[in-house]
N, C-alpha and C positions, 0 to 999 in steps of 0.2 A: 944283526951288526949291519947289514947294507942300510936298513930303514933309518937305523939312528943316525948313520954317517950320510945318509940323504937329508935328514931333518937338519942336522948339523951345517951342511953346506947352504941349504935353503936360509939358516938363519944367518950364515955369513953372509949372503948374497944381499938378504934385507938390511942388514947393518950396514952394507957398503952402500947401498942406496941412499939410506938414511943419512948416511955420511956425508954424501954429496950433496943431497938437498939441503941439509944444515949449513956447509960450507957457502952454499949459492945464497942460502938466506942472509947469512954473517956478512957475505961479498954487498948484497944489496943494502943491508943496514949500512954499512961502512960507505957506501957510495951516497946515499941518501943523507947522511951525517956530513959528510964531506961537503956536498951540496949546500946543506942548511947552513953550516959554518961558514963557507964562503957569501952566501948571502946577507948572513948576519954580520961579517965582517963589513961589507959593503956599507950596509944600513949603518952600522956604527960610525963609519969613516964620513959618511953623508953627514950624520948629526954632529960629529965633531968638528965637520967644517962649517956647519951652521953657527957653532957656539963661538967659533975664532972670528966670526964675522966676515968669512971670505965673500967675495962677491961673485964666485962660480956658480953656475947653474947646477943647482943641486936636482934637479926634477930628473935627470937621467942617472944619478949614482943611487947606489942601494938598491933597495927592493922597488922603489917606485919607478924605475927605469925599465923594470923587466916586465915584459908585456905578455898577455896569455893570449890565445887565440879570439878574444873579445876584446882584445885592447885594454884590458884592464890590467891594472898592477898585480904583481904575485902574492902580496897580501899574507904570505905565510903558508899559502896552502900546497902541501906537499902532492896534491892529486895529479899536478901537472908536471913533475918529474919522471922521466922517462927511465926506465931500468932496463938495462942491457941485459939480455939472457948470457947465462954462464955456459960454456963449453963443457959438455960432460966427458969427464975423463975413460 
């Protein structure tokens, strides 16, 4: 009886740990998705300004204005997005 109870407690602990990991993973996906949507929206706005003949400087709008550590543009590469660690409950 004690052995069975111990196994069930261990399984419950493992499931809780997995749940925390999955929540953190989901939160990271949401975070990345929000950042990518924001970058896409800026890019669309920049293209719309060009289409309307706006004389504003579009080089700093959208993804072209986002510089990486080498001075290059964002270019849709998500490897430069830093993901904040989740606090474990």
